C-alpha positions in Angstrom: 62.6 -26.1 -75.9 65.5 -25.4 -73.5 64.6 -26.1 -69.9 65.3 -23.3 -67.3 66.2 -24.3 -63.8 66.1 -21.9 -60.9 67.0 -22.1 -57.2 64.6 -20.1 -55.1 63.1 -19.7 -51.6 59.6 -21.1 -51.2 57.5 -19.7 -48.3 55.6 -21.9 -45.9 52.0 -22.3 -47.3 48.8 -22.7 -45.3 46.6 -25.1 -47.3 43.5 -27.2 -47.2 44.7 -30.7 -47.9 43.3 -34.1 -48.8 45.8 -36.9 -48.5 45.3 -40.1 -50.5 47.2 -43.2 -51.6 46.5 -43.7 -55.3 47.6 -45.9 -58.2 49.2 -44.4 -61.3 46.1 -45.5 -63.2 43.7 -43.5 -60.9 45.8 -40.5 -60.0 44.0 -38.1 -62.3 40.5 -38.9 -61.1 41.7 -39.1 -57.5 43.2 -35.6 -57.7 40.1 -34.2 -59.4 37.9 -35.7 -56.6 40.1 -34.3 -53.9 40.0 -30.8 -55.5 36.2 -31.0 -55.6 36.1 -32.0 -51.9 38.4 -29.1 -50.9 36.5 -26.6 -53.0 33.2 -27.7 -51.4 34.8 -27.3 -47.9 36.2 -23.9 -48.8 32.9 -22.7 -50.0 31.0 -24.1 -47.0 33.5 -22.6 -44.5 34.1 -19.3 -46.3 37.9 -20.0 -46.8 39.7 -17.6 -49.1 42.1 -19.0 -51.7 45.7 -17.7 -51.5 47.4 -19.1 -54.6 47.3 -21.8 -57.2 46.5 -25.4 -56.2 49.3 -27.9 -56.0 50.1 -31.6 -55.2 52.8 -32.8 -52.9 54.3 -36.2 -53.3 55.7 -37.2 -49.9 56.6 -40.8 -50.6 58.4 -43.1 -52.9 57.1 -43.3 -56.5 55.9 -46.7 -57.5 52.7 -48.4 -58.7 50.9 -46.8 -55.7 51.9 -43.4 -54.4 51.0 -41.0 -51.6 49.7 -37.6 -52.7 48.7 -34.6 -50.7 46.3 -32.5 -52.8 46.6 -28.9 -51.6 44.7 -25.6 -52.0 46.5 -22.6 -50.6 44.2 -20.6 -48.2 44.3 -17.5 -46.1 44.6 -17.8 -42.3 41.3 -18.7 -40.6 40.4 -21.6 -42.9 38.9 -24.6 -41.3 39.0 -28.3 -42.2 36.1 -30.7 -42.5 35.3 -34.2 -43.4 38.4 -35.6 -45.1 39.9 -32.1 -45.4 42.7 -30.9 -43.1 44.3 -27.5 -42.7 48.1 -27.8 -42.8 51.1 -25.6 -43.1 53.2 -27.0 -46.0 56.9 -26.2 -45.3 58.8 -24.0 -47.6 62.6 -23.6 -48.0 65.2 -23.6 -50.7 64.1 -25.4 -53.8 65.1 -26.2 -57.4 62.3 -25.3 -59.8 61.4 -25.5 -63.4 58.3 -25.2 -65.6 56.6 -28.1 -67.4 54.8 -27.0 -70.5 52.2 -29.6 -71.8 50.1 -32.5 -70.8 50.4 -34.0 -67.3 51.2 -37.4 -68.9 54.6 -36.1 -69.9 55.6 -34.4 -66.6 57.9 -37.3 -65.8 60.3 -36.0 -68.5 60.5 -32.7 -66.7 61.1 -34.4 -63.4 64.0 -36.4 -64.9 65.5 -33.2 -66.4 65.2 -31.3 -63.0 66.7 -34.3 -61.1 69.6 -34.5 -63.5 70.2 -30.8 -63.1 70.1 -31.0 -59.3 72.6 -33.9 -59.3 74.9 -32.0 -61.8 74.8 -28.9 -59.6 75.4 -30.7 -56.2 71.8 -30.0 -54.9 70.4 -33.3 -53.6 66.7 -33.5 -52.8 65.8 -32.4 -49.3 62.1 -33.1 -49.2 59.1 -34.1 -51.3 58.5 -32.5 -54.7 55.4 -30.6 -55.6 53.5 -29.7 -58.7 51.9 -26.2 -58.8 49.1 -26.1 -61.4 49.1 -22.6 -63.0 46.2 -23.1 -65.4 43.0 -25.2 -65.6 42.9 -28.3 -67.8 39.2 -27.6 -68.2 40.0 -24.2 -69.8 43.1 -24.8 -71.9 44.2 -27.6 -74.3 46.6 -30.1 -72.7 49.4 -28.7 -74.9 49.1 -25.4 -73.1 49.1 -26.6 -69.5 51.7 -25.0 -67.2 52.9 -26.9 -64.2 55.7 -25.6 -62.0 57.8 -28.3 -60.5 59.3 -27.4 -57.1 61.7 -29.8 -55.4 63.3 -28.9 -52.0 67.1 -29.1 -52.1 70.0 -29.2 -49.6 
């Protein structure tokens, strides 16, 4: 399947966030736990969701990585134990869609990074993955993940 790459403006996003340092072996379970924690906080505080969940990867990729697990919310949301309310900066970004299991998302990142380099658009911030459907509701082959990478 041919990959489509698009430059677009991403708005700032208010979000409930849980920040963690995780290993590549535990990233899936850590993200799942973080989403559970955020959803419990949203329910307890009456926060209203304002978009699909996403993860932000603010550090270098390696055996252990930093991840900010984010749930977009409407203004008025409040944090709680282990859950912050943050405004995630927007800006100009290169984007593409990953179709399929999370385990193969690295291939999509590599293709996007190559396109950015070929088009003179160096990274200007941490990439994020926006999860457009639920792995509990669709087979892994049907998962849709938008990759958004801020560019200069």
